[in-house]
N, C-alpha and C positions, 0 to 999 in steps of 0.2 A: 381383255373382256374388260368394259367397265361396269363396277357396279353402282346400284343407285340403293342409297343411304336406305337403311330399313325401316328407320323411325323416322318420319319426318317430322324437319324442326331439333333433331337430336344434333347435339355438336360432338365429331368422332374426336375428340381427346380424351385425353385421361381425365378423370375427374378429380378438382374442382372446376376442374378449366373447361373442361365436357363432360359426355354423357358416359364415357365409359367408366365402368367402377370396376375393369376385372382385365385384365389382357391377357394374350394367347401366350403361354408358356410361366405366366406369375405361378406363387404358392408351391413350390415345385415339392417340400414335404409336406406339405401336408393332401398334395393328391396321391403324394408315392404312397404313403398310407391306407387313404379312403380307398382309392380303388385302379392302384400301382401305375400310377402314369407319372410322367418327366412335366406334373405343373400342368395347368387348365386344359385345356384341347379347345377351347373358342375366344371369344368375344364377347363380351356380360356390356351392352348399353341399358340403360335406367332411363325410363321417361314416366313424367306421371301418369298414372293410369286415370281414366281408359285408355289407351292409347293403342292405335291400329298398329300391325304389324304389317310390313310392303317384303314384297318382292327384290330381294335385290338385284336377281339373276329375272332375262326369259330361261324358259323350259318346262318340263316335266314334273307333276308332283311324283316324288318315288316314293315318298313312305309317309305316312300320318301314323300314329302311336302317342301312349301315354304310357310311360313308363318311370310309378313314383320314384324310385331308388337314381334315376340319370335326368334327361331331359326334362323329366313330365310330360305334360301334352307338347308335344314336336314334330315339326315337317320337315319335309325333305323336299328338296328342287333337283332336279338332274340337267345342268344346261346342255342348251346343241352343241356339236361339239367346234371347238374357236379353236384352230394351223393343230386339229390334231390332238385337241386336249378338249375332257372333258372335266364342269364344276361339278361338286354338285356342294349344298350348301343349306343347315339344318337350322332352323328357327323353334328353339325353344324356350321351357318356361310359360308356354302360353296360357291363357286364359279359357280362350272358347279357339276354335279352329275353324275355319270356314270355305275351305277348298278339301277336294277331294284324290285321293291316286288317281294320275290316270288325268286329271284336268291341264290345261296344257294356262300356263300364265307368263304374262310379259312384266319384265320389271316395273315396280310400280304399284302391279296389284297386290291387292288388302286377301290376304293369308289369313290374318284372326285378329287376336288383339291379345295385347300384352297381358302377362298372369303377377 
């Protein structure tokens, strides 16, 4: 499956050479202490606000929530089957959500605004 860049113009390299300021699995001791996780469970990409958050994959909006102690305002997309595999992507820390559960999206569609 091909993934679309979720923040147009971002450089998907580690800061200061790119826009990724926290990668998957980083800060193990912090996350073990805070939530019992073996490191950061996502990739944090930062851009100057306001910035549109774009769908990295096509699929169906499966979740729209606001959890103040987690991802905050966030959206999840469940992809169509790809060789027997489904992908679920989560877009967290949003300022504004522009989609609804059940809505079909394609890669590059606007999901919300970065928060």
